[in-house]
PDB file of N, CA, C and O in Angstrom:
ATOM      1  N   MET A   1     223.667  21.918  56.075  1.00  0.00           N
ATOM      2  CA  MET A   1     224.523  21.625  57.368  1.00  0.00           C
ATOM      3  C   MET A   1     224.678  23.050  58.731  1.00  0.00           C
ATOM      4  O   MET A   1     225.145  22.979  59.868  1.00  0.00           O
ATOM      5  N   PRO A   2     224.107  24.151  58.038  1.00  0.00           N
ATOM      6  CA  PRO A   2     223.846  24.682  59.272  1.00  0.00           C
ATOM      7  C   PRO A   2     222.590  24.934  59.864  1.00  0.00           C
ATOM      8  O   PRO A   2     221.607  24.518  59.252  1.00  0.00           O
ATOM      9  N   HIS A   3     222.382  25.671  61.183  1.00  0.00           N
ATOM     10  CA  HIS A   3     221.074  25.700  62.034  1.00  0.00           C
ATOM     11  C   HIS A   3     220.757  26.671  61.715  1.00  0.00           C
ATOM     12  O   HIS A   3     221.649  27.513  61.611  1.00  0.00           O
ATOM     13  N   GLU A   4     219.475  27.042  61.420  1.00  0.00           N
ATOM     14  CA  GLU A   4     218.874  28.234  61.478  1.00  0.00           C
ATOM     15  C   GLU A   4     218.212  28.696  62.443  1.00  0.00           C
ATOM     16  O   GLU A   4     218.072  29.899  62.666  1.00  0.00           O
ATOM     17  N   ASN A   5     217.655  27.615  63.229  1.00  0.00           N
ATOM     18  CA  ASN A   5     216.884  27.846  64.747  1.00  0.00           C
ATOM     19  C   ASN A   5     217.153  26.973  65.554  1.00  0.00           C
ATOM     20  O   ASN A   5     217.825  26.041  65.112  1.00  0.00           O
ATOM     21  N   ARG A   6     216.777  26.933  66.913  1.00  0.00           N
ATOM     22  CA  ARG A   6     217.032  26.215  68.285  1.00  0.00           C
ATOM     23  C   ARG A   6     216.556  24.559  67.288  1.00  0.00           C
ATOM     24  O   ARG A   6     217.208  23.542  67.052  1.00  0.00           O
ATOM     25  N   SER A   7     215.658  24.828  67.059  1.00  0.00           N
ATOM     26  CA  SER A   7     214.540  23.483  66.757  1.00  0.00           C
ATOM     27  C   SER A   7     215.585  22.606  65.837  1.00  0.00           C
ATOM     28  O   SER A   7     215.580  21.386  66.007  1.00  0.00           O
ATOM     29  N   ASP A   8     216.420  23.141  64.933  1.00  0.00           N
ATOM     30  CA  ASP A   8     217.658  22.490  64.026  1.00  0.00           C
ATOM     31  C   ASP A   8     218.798  21.923  64.903  1.00  0.00           C
ATOM     32  O   ASP A   8     219.661  21.266  64.320  1.00  0.00           O
ATOM     33  N   LEU A   9     218.882  22.072  66.016  1.00  0.00           N
ATOM     34  CA  LEU A   9     220.366  21.722  66.493  1.00  0.00           C
ATOM     35  C   LEU A   9     219.747  20.049  67.037  1.00  0.00           C
ATOM     36  O   LEU A   9     218.588  19.662  67.188  1.00  0.00           O
ATOM     37  N   PRO A  10     220.992  19.368  67.221  1.00  0.00           N
ATOM     38  CA  PRO A  10     220.980  17.794  67.387  1.00  0.00           C
ATOM     39  C   PRO A  10     219.792  17.981  69.147  1.00  0.00           C
ATOM     40  O   PRO A  10     219.639  18.856  70.000  1.00  0.00           O
ATOM     41  N   LYS A  11     219.318  16.811  68.929  1.00  0.00           N
ATOM     42  CA  LYS A  11     218.514  16.446  70.025  1.00  0.00           C
ATOM     43  C   LYS A  11     219.318  16.372  71.508  1.00  0.00           C
ATOM     44  O   LYS A  11     218.773  16.617  72.585  1.00  0.00           O
ATOM     45  N   GLY A  12     220.562  16.029  71.354  1.00  0.00           N
ATOM     46  CA  GLY A  12     221.213  15.928  72.782  1.00  0.00           C
ATOM     47  C   GLY A  12     221.497  17.782  73.254  1.00  0.00           C
ATOM     48  O   GLY A  12     221.478  18.072  74.450  1.00  0.00           O
ATOM     49  N   VAL A  13     221.693  18.663  72.404  1.00  0.00           N
ATOM     50  CA  VAL A  13     222.118  19.860  72.633  1.00  0.00           C
ATOM     51  C   VAL A  13     220.743  20.747  72.695  1.00  0.00           C
ATOM     52  O   VAL A  13     220.896  21.956  72.867  1.00  0.00           O
ATOM     53  N   ARG A  14     219.564  20.296  72.583  1.00  0.00           N
ATOM     54  CA  ARG A  14     218.197  20.829  72.629  1.00  0.00           C
ATOM     55  C   ARG A  14     217.807  20.652  73.883  1.00  0.00           C
ATOM     56  O   ARG A  14     217.183  21.521  74.491  1.00  0.00           O
ATOM     57  N   ASN A  15     218.191  19.314  74.485  1.00  0.00           N
ATOM     58  CA  ASN A  15     217.365  18.420  75.478  1.00  0.00           C
ATOM     59  C   ASN A  15     218.349  18.808  76.811  1.00  0.00           C
ATOM     60  O   ASN A  15     218.121  18.349  77.931  1.00  0.00           O
ATOM     61  N   ASN A  16     219.451  19.701  76.521  1.00  0.00           N
ATOM     62  CA  ASN A  16     220.600  19.608  77.696  1.00  0.00           C
ATOM     63  C   ASN A  16     220.742  20.809  78.066  1.00  0.00           C
ATOM     64  O   ASN A  16     220.580  21.076  79.257  1.00  0.00           O
ATOM     65  N   LEU A  17     221.126  21.964  77.000  1.00  0.00           N
ATOM     66  CA  LEU A  17     221.243  23.043  77.511  1.00  0.00           C
ATOM     67  C   LEU A  17     220.047  23.934  77.489  1.00  0.00           C
ATOM     68  O   LEU A  17     218.950  23.879  76.934  1.00  0.00           O
ATOM     69  N   PRO A  18     220.654  24.789  78.303  1.00  0.00           N
ATOM     70  CA  PRO A  18     219.713  26.198  78.559  1.00  0.00           C
ATOM     71  C   PRO A  18     219.235  26.860  77.195  1.00  0.00           C
ATOM     72  O   PRO A  18     219.682  26.319  76.183  1.00  0.00           O
ATOM     73  N   GLY A  19     218.548  27.748  77.049  1.00  0.00           N
ATOM     74  CA  GLY A  19     218.341  28.596  75.916  1.00  0.00           C
ATOM     75  C   GLY A  19     219.560  29.632  75.428  1.00  0.00           C
ATOM     76  O   GLY A  19     219.802  29.986  74.274  1.00  0.00           O
ATOM     77  N   HIS A  20     219.954  29.845  76.125  1.00  0.00           N
ATOM     78  CA  HIS A  20     221.254  30.873  75.763  1.00  0.00           C
ATOM     79  C   HIS A  20     222.736  30.066  75.402  1.00  0.00           C
ATOM     80  O   HIS A  20     223.623  30.334  74.591  1.00  0.00           O
ATOM     81  N   ALA A  21     222.593  29.091  76.272  1.00  0.00           N
ATOM     82  CA  ALA A  21     223.797  27.862  75.731  1.00  0.00           C
ATOM     83  C   ALA A  21     223.453  27.373  74.145  1.00  0.00           C
ATOM     84  O   ALA A  21     224.320  27.236  73.283  1.00  0.00           O
ATOM     85  N   GLN A  22     222.200  27.170  73.970  1.00  0.00           N
ATOM     86  CA  GLN A  22     221.565  26.520  72.912  1.00  0.00           C
ATOM     87  C   GLN A  22     222.069  27.739  71.424  1.00  0.00           C
ATOM     88  O   GLN A  22     222.610  27.415  70.368  1.00  0.00           O
ATOM     89  N   ASP A  23     221.637  29.152  71.884  1.00  0.00           N
ATOM     90  CA  ASP A  23     222.304  29.874  70.932  1.00  0.00           C
ATOM     91  C   ASP A  23     223.748  30.189  70.441  1.00  0.00           C
ATOM     92  O   ASP A  23     224.076  30.525  69.304  1.00  0.00           O
ATOM     93  N   ILE A  24     224.695  29.976  71.741  1.00  0.00           N
ATOM     94  CA  ILE A  24     225.896  29.844  71.804  1.00  0.00           C
ATOM     95  C   ILE A  24     226.642  28.686  70.484  1.00  0.00           C
ATOM     96  O   ILE A  24     227.557  28.646  69.661  1.00  0.00           O
ATOM     97  N   TYR A  25     225.528  27.894  71.001  1.00  0.00           N
ATOM     98  CA  TYR A  25     226.094  26.259  70.028  1.00  0.00           C
ATOM     99  C   TYR A  25     225.680  26.859  68.680  1.00  0.00           C
ATOM    100  O   TYR A  25     226.586  26.883  67.847  1.00  0.00           O
ATOM    101  N   LYS A  26     224.548  27.326  68.318  1.00  0.00           N
ATOM    102  CA  LYS A  26     224.060  27.249  66.872  1.00  0.00           C
ATOM    103  C   LYS A  26     225.101  28.457  66.388  1.00  0.00           C
ATOM    104  O   LYS A  26     225.362  28.471  65.185  1.00  0.00           O
ATOM    105  N   GLU A  27     225.627  29.324  67.111  1.00  0.00           N
ATOM    106  CA  GLU A  27     226.205  30.291  66.494  1.00  0.00           C
ATOM    107  C   GLU A  27     227.515  29.957  66.050  1.00  0.00           C
ATOM    108  O   GLU A  27     227.981  30.147  64.927  1.00  0.00           O
ATOM    109  N   ALA A  28     228.204  29.312  67.286  1.00  0.00           N
ATOM    110  CA  ALA A  28     229.547  28.761  67.137  1.00  0.00           C
ATOM    111  C   ALA A  28     229.645  27.564  66.083  1.00  0.00           C
ATOM    112  O   ALA A  28     230.498  27.560  65.196  1.00  0.00           O
ATOM    113  N   PHE A  29     228.754  26.605  66.244  1.00  0.00           N
ATOM    114  CA  PHE A  29     228.630  25.572  65.093  1.00  0.00           C
ATOM    115  C   PHE A  29     228.460  26.202  63.480  1.00  0.00           C
ATOM    116  O   PHE A  29     228.743  25.504  62.506  1.00  0.00           O
ATOM    117  N   ASN A  30     227.981  27.557  63.358  1.00  0.00           N
ATOM    118  CA  ASN A  30     227.803  27.760  62.008  1.00  0.00           C
ATOM    119  C   ASN A  30     228.460  28.502  61.735  1.00  0.00           C
ATOM    120  O   ASN A  30     228.502  28.822  60.547  1.00  0.00           O
ATOM    121  N   SER A  31     229.203  29.073  62.573  1.00  0.00           N
ATOM    122  CA  SER A  31     230.800  30.023  62.144  1.00  0.00           C
ATOM    123  C   SER A  31     231.781  29.282  62.085  1.00  0.00           C
ATOM    124  O   SER A  31     232.839  29.898  61.955  1.00  0.00           O
ATOM    125  N   ALA A  32     231.896  27.707  62.147  1.00  0.00           N
ATOM    126  CA  ALA A  32     233.136  27.168  62.341  1.00  0.00           C
ATOM    127  C   ALA A  32     232.361  26.120  61.008  1.00  0.00           C
ATOM    128  O   ALA A  32     233.197  25.980  60.116  1.00  0.00           O
ATOM    129  N   ALA A  33     231.380  25.578  60.755  1.00  0.00           N
ATOM    130  CA  ALA A  33     230.903  24.964  59.675  1.00  0.00           C
ATOM    131  C   ALA A  33     231.009  25.763  58.494  1.00  0.00           C
ATOM    132  O   ALA A  33     230.951  25.096  57.461  1.00  0.00           O
ATOM    133  N   ASP A  34     231.166  27.157  58.323  1.00  0.00           N
ATOM    134  CA  ASP A  34     230.927  27.823  57.267  1.00  0.00           C
ATOM    135  C   ASP A  34     233.224  27.789  56.894  1.00  0.00           C
ATOM    136  O   ASP A  34     233.788  27.677  55.806  1.00  0.00           O
ATOM    137  N   GLU A  35     233.762  27.913  58.082  1.00  0.00           N
ATOM    138  CA  GLU A  35     235.083  28.388  58.272  1.00  0.00           C
ATOM    139  C   GLU A  35     236.005  26.793  57.858  1.00  0.00           C
ATOM    140  O   GLU A  35     236.981  26.777  57.107  1.00  0.00           O
ATOM    141  N   TYR A  36     235.612  25.962  58.316  1.00  0.00           N
ATOM    142  CA  TYR A  36     236.223  24.242  58.091  1.00  0.00           C
ATOM    143  C   TYR A  36     235.557  23.686  57.526  1.00  0.00           C
ATOM    144  O   TYR A  36     235.918  22.550  57.220  1.00  0.00           O
ATOM    145  N   GLY A  37     234.191  24.177  57.061  1.00  0.00           N
ATOM    146  CA  GLY A  37     233.457  23.155  56.398  1.00  0.00           C
ATOM    147  C   GLY A  37     233.377  21.642  56.788  1.00  0.00           C
ATOM    148  O   GLY A  37     233.106  20.734  56.002  1.00  0.00           O
ATOM    149  N   GLU A  38     233.619  21.528  57.947  1.00  0.00           N
ATOM    150  CA  GLU A  38     233.464  19.979  58.617  1.00  0.00           C
ATOM    151  C   GLU A  38     232.843  20.043  59.535  1.00  0.00           C
ATOM    152  O   GLU A  38     233.053  20.852  60.439  1.00  0.00           O
ATOM    153  N   GLU A  39     231.727  19.017  59.515  1.00  0.00           N
ATOM    154  CA  GLU A  39     230.836  18.913  60.481  1.00  0.00           C
ATOM    155  C   GLU A  39     231.174  18.645  62.041  1.00  0.00           C
ATOM    156  O   GLU A  39     230.743  19.241  63.028  1.00  0.00           O
ATOM    157  N   SER A  40     232.097  17.540  61.953  1.00  0.00           N
ATOM    158  CA  SER A  40     232.387  17.277  63.613  1.00  0.00           C
ATOM    159  C   SER A  40     233.297  18.339  64.178  1.00  0.00           C
ATOM    160  O   SER A  40     233.230  18.821  65.308  1.00  0.00           O
ATOM    161  N   ARG A  41     234.419  18.721  62.931  1.00  0.00           N
ATOM    162  CA  ARG A  41     234.713  19.629  63.759  1.00  0.00           C
ATOM    163  C   ARG A  41     233.866  21.159  64.292  1.00  0.00           C
ATOM    164  O   ARG A  41     234.197  21.709  65.343  1.00  0.00           O
ATOM    165  N   ALA A  42     233.127  21.527  63.694  1.00  0.00           N
ATOM    166  CA  ALA A  42     232.501  22.618  63.978  1.00  0.00           C
ATOM    167  C   ALA A  42     231.308  22.120  65.240  1.00  0.00           C
ATOM    168  O   ALA A  42     230.619  22.857  65.945  1.00  0.00           O
ATOM    169  N   HIS A  43     231.355  20.871  65.218  1.00  0.00           N
ATOM    170  CA  HIS A  43     230.397  20.239  66.390  1.00  0.00           C
ATOM    171  C   HIS A  43     231.445  20.376  67.666  1.00  0.00           C
ATOM    172  O   HIS A  43     230.896  20.481  68.763  1.00  0.00           O
ATOM    173  N   ARG A  44     232.455  20.382  67.652  1.00  0.00           N
ATOM    174  CA  ARG A  44     233.769  20.210  68.843  1.00  0.00           C
ATOM    175  C   ARG A  44     233.837  22.051  68.784  1.00  0.00           C
ATOM    176  O   ARG A  44     233.932  22.773  69.777  1.00  0.00           O
ATOM    177  N   VAL A  45     233.784  22.366  67.803  1.00  0.00           N
ATOM    178  CA  VAL A  45     234.080  23.934  67.958  1.00  0.00           C
ATOM    179  C   VAL A  45     232.690  24.604  69.065  1.00  0.00           C
ATOM    180  O   VAL A  45     232.947  25.125  70.150  1.00  0.00           O
ATOM    181  N   ALA A  46     231.596  24.489  68.652  1.00  0.00           N
ATOM    182  CA  ALA A  46     230.289  24.834  69.252  1.00  0.00           C
ATOM    183  C   ALA A  46     230.608  24.333  71.098  1.00  0.00           C
ATOM    184  O   ALA A  46     230.753  25.089  72.058  1.00  0.00           O
ATOM    185  N   TRP A  47     230.633  22.927  71.069  1.00  0.00           N
ATOM    186  CA  TRP A  47     230.771  22.757  72.443  1.00  0.00           C
ATOM    187  C   TRP A  47     231.814  23.302  73.282  1.00  0.00           C
ATOM    188  O   TRP A  47     231.779  23.100  74.496  1.00  0.00           O
ATOM    189  N   GLY A  48     232.613  23.882  72.818  1.00  0.00           N
ATOM    190  CA  GLY A  48     234.067  25.036  73.466  1.00  0.00           C
ATOM    191  C   GLY A  48     233.604  25.815  73.866  1.00  0.00           C
ATOM    192  O   GLY A  48     233.610  26.110  75.061  1.00  0.00           O
ATOM    193  N   ALA A  49     232.819  26.643  72.606  1.00  0.00           N
ATOM    194  CA  ALA A  49     232.035  27.384  73.310  1.00  0.00           C
ATOM    195  C   ALA A  49     231.165  27.800  73.797  1.00  0.00           C
ATOM    196  O   ALA A  49     231.010  29.006  73.990  1.00  0.00           O
ATOM    197  N   VAL A  50     230.256  26.790  74.169  1.00  0.00           N
ATOM    198  CA  VAL A  50     229.342  26.648  75.543  1.00  0.00           C
ATOM    199  C   VAL A  50     230.116  26.269  76.730  1.00  0.00           C
ATOM    200  O   VAL A  50     229.605  26.338  77.848  1.00  0.00           O
ATOM    201  N   GLU A  51     231.593  25.783  76.506  1.00  0.00           N
ATOM    202  CA  GLU A  51     232.142  25.212  77.832  1.00  0.00           C
ATOM    203  C   GLU A  51     232.955  26.325  78.527  1.00  0.00           C
ATOM    204  O   GLU A  51     233.481  26.203  79.634  1.00  0.00           O
ATOM    205  N   GLN A  52     233.004  27.676  77.569  1.00  0.00           N
ATOM    206  CA  GLN A  52     233.828  28.737  77.626  1.00  0.00           C
ATOM    207  C   GLN A  52     232.608  29.380  78.850  1.00  0.00           C
ATOM    208  O   GLN A  52     233.098  30.136  79.689  1.00  0.00           O
ATOM    209  N   LYS A  53     231.470  29.174  78.933  1.00  0.00           N
ATOM    210  CA  LYS A  53     230.448  30.221  79.572  1.00  0.00           C
ATOM    211  C   LYS A  53     229.428  29.291  80.130  1.00  0.00           C
ATOM    212  O   LYS A  53     228.432  29.930  80.470  1.00  0.00           O
ATOM    213  N   TYR A  54     229.299  27.804  80.383  1.00  0.00           N
ATOM    214  CA  TYR A  54     228.370  27.160  81.225  1.00  0.00           C
ATOM    215  C   TYR A  54     229.193  26.280  81.291  1.00  0.00           C
ATOM    216  O   TYR A  54     230.168  26.237  80.540  1.00  0.00           O
ATOM    217  N   GLU A  55     228.876  25.166  82.473  1.00  0.00           N
ATOM    218  CA  GLU A  55     229.385  23.601  82.977  1.00  0.00           C
ATOM    219  C   GLU A  55     228.795  22.789  83.646  1.00  0.00           C
ATOM    220  O   GLU A  55     228.133  23.333  84.530  1.00  0.00           O
ATOM    221  N   LYS A  56     228.735  21.822  83.632  1.00  0.00           N
ATOM    222  CA  LYS A  56     227.653  21.024  84.225  1.00  0.00           C
ATOM    223  C   LYS A  56     227.909  20.831  86.321  1.00  0.00           C
ATOM    224  O   LYS A  56     228.913  20.480  86.941  1.00  0.00           O
ATOM    225  N   ASN A  57     226.850  21.146  86.710  1.00  0.00           N
ATOM    226  CA  ASN A  57     226.937  21.223  88.174  1.00  0.00           C
ATOM    227  C   ASN A  57     226.804  19.857  88.809  1.00  0.00           C
ATOM    228  O   ASN A  57     227.061  18.946  88.023  1.00  0.00           O
ATOM    229  N   GLU A  58     226.462  19.477  90.047  1.00  0.00           N
ATOM    230  CA  GLU A  58     226.857  18.403  90.523  1.00  0.00           C
ATOM    231  C   GLU A  58     225.720  17.346  90.498  1.00  0.00           C
ATOM    232  O   GLU A  58     225.857  16.207  90.943  1.00  0.00           O
ATOM    233  N   GLN A  59     224.348  17.934  89.816  1.00  0.00           N
ATOM    234  CA  GLN A  59     223.277  17.315  89.257  1.00  0.00           C
ATOM    235  C   GLN A  59     223.496  16.688  87.687  1.00  0.00           C
ATOM    236  O   GLN A  59     223.028  15.594  87.370  1.00  0.00           O
ATOM    237  N   GLY A  60     224.006  17.246  87.078  1.00  0.00           N
ATOM    238  CA  GLY A  60     224.598  17.189  85.912  1.00  0.00           C
ATOM    239  C   GLY A  60     223.580  17.918  84.862  1.00  0.00           C
ATOM    240  O   GLY A  60     223.438  17.376  83.766  1.00  0.00           O
ATOM    241  N   ASN A  61     222.894  19.070  85.132  1.00  0.00           N
ATOM    242  CA  ASN A  61     222.414  19.875  84.583  1.00  0.00           C
ATOM    243  C   ASN A  61     223.689  20.985  84.242  1.00  0.00           C
ATOM    244  O   ASN A  61     224.583  21.207  85.058  1.00  0.00           O
ATOM    245  N   TRP A  62     223.622  21.552  83.072  1.00  0.00           N
ATOM    246  CA  TRP A  62     224.130  22.744  82.392  1.00  0.00           C
ATOM    247  C   TRP A  62     223.800  24.006  82.998  1.00  0.00           C
ATOM    248  O   TRP A  62     222.676  24.488  82.855  1.00  0.00           O
ATOM    249  N   VAL A  63     224.898  24.697  83.811  1.00  0.00           N
ATOM    250  CA  VAL A  63     224.517  25.762  84.491  1.00  0.00           C
ATOM    251  C   VAL A  63     225.488  27.151  83.973  1.00  0.00           C
ATOM    252  O   VAL A  63     226.643  26.843  83.678  1.00  0.00           O
ATOM    253  N   SER A  64     225.167  28.499  83.850  1.00  0.00           N
ATOM    254  CA  SER A  64     226.002  29.460  83.617  1.00  0.00           C
ATOM    255  C   SER A  64     227.040  29.272  84.727  1.00  0.00           C
ATOM    256  O   SER A  64     226.921  28.849  85.877  1.00  0.00           O
ATOM    257  N   LYS A  65     228.149  29.738  83.995  1.00  0.00           N
ATOM    258  CA  LYS A  65     229.556  29.709  85.102  1.00  0.00           C
ATOM    259  C   LYS A  65     229.475  31.406  86.130  1.00  0.00           C
ATOM    260  O   LYS A  65     229.254  32.443  85.505  1.00  0.00           O
ATOM    261  N   ASN A  66     229.578  31.425  86.897  1.00  0.00           N
ATOM    262  CA  ASN A  66     229.754  32.304  87.997  1.00  0.00           C
ATOM    263  C   ASN A  66     230.755  33.403  87.526  1.00  0.00           C
ATOM    264  O   ASN A  66     231.088  34.305  88.294  1.00  0.00           O
TER     265      ASN A  66
END
């Protein structure tokens, strides 16, 4: 269940998030998976962590918040 590398991340994460956001997702997912032992909850925590630093712009791309 843990993601060792960016290439281990779900396709939707790899294809949509910039590299730094993928790293945030990976670290948050792994931490939450260890803590809660529940994959669906770990994904929610990971997306929440990404959304603290990134947002979608008008074109639908994930960009760093200013």
